[in-house]
N, C-alpha and C positions, 0 to 999 in steps of 0.2 A: 504495499502501501505508501501512495506516496506523501511525503512528508506534510503536505499540505490536510491529505486526508484527515494523516492522527491526527494534526494540530486539531482538527474540527471537533474530533471526539472525544481528545484529550481537555478540550474548555467546555466538552458538552459534557461527560464522565468523571470531572476534575482530575484526570491521570487515571482514571480508572482502564488503561484500552490495551494492558497485556493479550488478553479477551479477547481484543480485538483483532491484531497481530501488530500490531504495532512497535513489541520490540526487536529487539536485532538479531534474525533468527527464525523467526518466528513467520508462519505461512498465514496470511490475513484468512478468518470466515466470510465465503466472498457469497454464501446464504444458497449454495445449488441445490436445487430439490425446493427450496420451501414454496407453501402455500402462495406465498408475494412476492414480487425483484421490486424496491422501491429506485428509484436514478435517481441515484447523487447520494446515495444514502449509504449508512456501514452497521452489516449486519450484527451481533454480536446475540451471543449464544446465554439461554438462560430466560428466564421469565420476564416478563415485561413487569419495570420497575412502577411504581405507584401503587396508591389503594385505586378498589377495583369500583369498578364505576357503581353510583347512586341510583338504585333504581327508579326514582322520578326525575331521575335526568337520563337516562339511557333513551334515546333514540333522538335527542334533542341538538343532534350535534349541526345540524341546517339551519338551523335557528338566525336571526340577522344576525351580522357583525356588529360590534358596538353595544355586547349587552352589557350591563351595569357585571362590573367585578365582584364576585366577595367574596374570594380567599384566590393568596397566593399562587405559580405554580397551574396557572389554569390554561384550558385550552377553551376558546370563548366561543369558536368558530371551526366547524368543517365543514367544504364546501366540494361536488364533484363535479366534474363537465359534462361526468353518463356517470347515472348510480346502477345505470345495466349492463351486464358484460357478459363477452364469451369469456371461461375461461382458457387461457393458451390464446388467446388468438387479439382481441381486443384491448386495451388498460383505459385510466383514465387520468387525469392531470386532477389533481386532489392541492388545493389552497384554502386559507385560512389561519386563523390570528390566535395567540396566547399571550397571557397578561406578561409584562415586557421584563420580565424578573428571568426569563423563560431563553437561555440558551438556546435548545436544539430540543426537536419532540420525538420520542418515541413512540415507533408503527409494527400492527400487529395484526391481522385474520386475527379473530376474534375463536379461542378456541383451537386453535392449527398452528399446526411449526412446532420447530425445539427452539426460535429466539423472536429478534424484532428487529427490529431496523431503527436508526437513528438519522436524523437529515435534521443538520442547521437550519435555526431563523434568521429569517435575513433584514432583521434592522425591523422598525419599529413603524409605523403605522400610520403616514402623514393624516388621516383622514379618524383613524380614533387614538388620542394620546392616553401613551399606558398599554398600549396591547402592539405585538410583532406579529409581522406578515410570518407565515410559511407556505409551503410548495414545492410539489415531486408528483415524476411522473410513479404514474403505479402499476406494473401488468400482475396477472395469474398464472401461475402452472393448471395445465393440461385436465389435471388430477384432482384440480380442486370439483370440492363438493358443489352439484346446482342449489342453486336455489338462494332464499332471507338467510342475511348474515350479518357480521357489522364489521367498520372498521376499527379497531381497536387505539384510542392518539389519546398520549398523555406530552405533556412540558414539565418538560428537565431543565434546572437550574445551573449555575457554575460551579454548583459542589457535587451536583448527582444527587441532590435527591430533586424526587417525583411528586407531581401533584396527587392529584384525581385523575385515573385515565374516563374517556369518555368515549362511549357508543356513538359510532356514525352509518344509519343504516345505508346495505347498500345489496346488491343481488344479482348474483352470477346465474347465468342464463343456463341451458343444459347446452351440449353443445352437436344432440341431437335432435333435430328441426324439430318443433315440439308446437309451434303457431305461439310464440310467448308462454307456453302453458306455463311452466317452470316460476315465470315471477310475476306474472296475469294467472290465477288460477280457471277466474273466470273464461278465458279463451279456450277455443274446445282443440285440443287432440286433433289431426290429422287421421287418420282410419291407418296411414298405409305408412313406414318407411324402410324404404330399402335402404342398407347404410357399410360402402365398405370403404373400413380403414385401415391401413394402414402402418409402420412403424421407424421409415426411413423416406428421406427424398428422395424416391423413387418416381417415378411420373406413372402413376398407375389408375389405368379407366374405368366405371363401373361401368357394364352392358346388361342391358337386362330386354327381354325378345319378348316379345306382348304375342300375347296369342292372335291377334291378325298379322302374327311376323313380322315387326316395327321395331328393330335391336337401336334402341335408347340408351343414349348417351352423352357424356358435354357437349359434342360436337351437333351429336342432335337428341336438342335435348326434352323435349317433351314425348309424352305416348301420343299426341294428337296435334294436330296445327290449332294451335289457339285463335279464337275470334279474334280476341284485346291484349294483348300484353300484360295489360292490369287485371282481365279478369279473366279467371282460370276456371274453363265451362266444367258441367261437376262429371267422377270420374278417369277426366286427365291428370297425369302423372307428370312433374315437373322435377330434372336434374337442378341443383342448386346451385352448380360452380365447377366447374375444371381445374380439380386442385396439384395444384406443381404440373398446371398446363407449360410444357415446354420446357422444363426445370427449372422454373420461376417458383421461387418457396415461398408460401405465402401461407406456411405454421397448422395448415387445417392435416393434410392427409385426411381427407377423408371429401365421401361425394356420398349426395343423397339422392333417391330417387320417391319425391313425397307426392304423398294422393291425401287429398286433404277431404274429398267421399272416396267411397271405397271401389274400388278397383271393376273393371268389368269383369267380368268372370270368365276360368281359361286359366292358360298354364304358362307361367312366365320363364323364363330362363335364364340365369344368373350368372355370370363371367366377371370375371379379372384380368382387365389384358396389361400389362407393361409395355405401354406407349415409350417407354424412354426409360433408361438407368438413369441418370444425371449421376452420372461415375462411381453407379452404386454396385457390387458384385451382385447383390440378391436382396428383396424384400420379403418381409412378414405381414398377410393382411387377413384380416376377419371381418368376414360377411358378416351382418344381423339382420334381419325382419321385425322390427317392430309394427305394435298393430296396440287398436284404440284397448283398453279394458272398461271392463262393467265398470269400473271404479272411477273413470274417465282421464287416466294417466294413460302413456305409451308404457310397452312393456314385448321388452325380447324373447319372438316365441321361435324361433330359430340362432342358429348361429352355429357358422362353420371355415375353419383358419386354412391357411393352405399358403405356400410360396413361390416366389419366382424370380427366377434365376435373370441374370442383364444378356445371358444370351440366347432368353425368350424374347426377345424384344420384336414385339410386334409392326411397332412404327404407325400403330392405326389398319394393316392391314387388315386384322380380323378379331373378333368378339372375346379373342384370350382363351384363357384356364376357365371351359367350364366345371360352376361350384355346387348349383345348387336349381334346383327347381320349385316349382312352390304354383300351388293350385287353388283357386278364388272359383268360391261358388256358390255366392248369399242371394 
């Protein structure tokens, strides 16, 4: 870690930086694999300092900045550019205010991970005297559990003392397209989702041969010709993306054929096509069929995995490796 980063953590924690990797010959813990990554922050193993959030204030972090300050080392405001995100794909900018006695904030996804992140405050706010600004970029691990959760933030003083933690509500969307049902339960999930995922940056394409013989894939993305780009007729399925198309890394490694309504009756053939290896020797893929259950949620009703080699690359000349077949008859 650089001298500047060490100095920031030193100021924030009053010299307790050995655990952060600032002593000679000790490698810093960069927080790889943690539930969140904080840009410009230093990861420190262990529990988030400070006292737990008070039940009466839990969920009030988005209140207007400049609220009356009644306690030292307080986080007085937390705001998100986007409070609904997809783990591993999208992040959000976080801004906020602390009392002016804070030199840093500690950040943690509530109830998750092995430590927390420390970010220095940016100086006193000109609009709200006695308060200091902070801000950072926040990204999420693809393995994070979807659903409602909180970002836990605490103000840290120059002596290393911390105040009361504040919960800022946030929602992690499902990576499997569920019509935003995870974060907005009143929204109806799709009737069926054909999902292909894989484990490395290899250009793999999901191909589904429909009962009428149409090869649906990222290049021919619907099971029928939609009448309007914004209005999908009932029974029509749509591929949501060409993940890692032409080896452009997008963070997804996933393609989904989504039917908002029941698919037309008949037999569907599922293939995994290795379009390009992108320099990788092999890739392991998993196909899942998700269907709407009686409880209103999506459930995996079928799964199968396999492996493709660089030598198997088709360049789009065929549907690829046969994976499974599914018969819909409703």
